[in-house]
C-alpha positions in Angstrom: 0.9 16.4 101.6 3.9 17.7 99.7 3.4 18.7 96.1 5.9 19.9 93.5 5.7 21.2 90.0 8.4 20.5 87.4 8.5 22.8 84.4 10.6 22.2 81.2 11.4 25.1 78.9 13.2 24.8 75.6 15.3 27.9 74.8 16.7 28.9 71.5 18.4 32.0 70.1 16.3 34.7 68.4 15.9 34.2 64.6 16.5 37.1 62.2 12.8 38.0 62.0 12.6 38.2 65.8 15.7 40.4 65.9 14.2 42.7 63.2 11.1 43.0 65.3 13.1 43.8 68.5 11.5 40.9 70.3 11.9 40.8 74.1 12.8 37.8 76.2 9.5 36.3 77.6 10.9 34.0 80.3 13.6 34.1 82.9 14.6 31.9 85.7 15.8 32.3 89.3 17.6 29.8 91.4 18.8 26.4 90.3 
């Protein structure tokens, strides 16, 4: 039995508060 998982992620630029707090990227992707 073949199974697959599809994940959707919404990305947006950091807002000024996040920049002020030196927020780090919390997700990345590999492949296509």
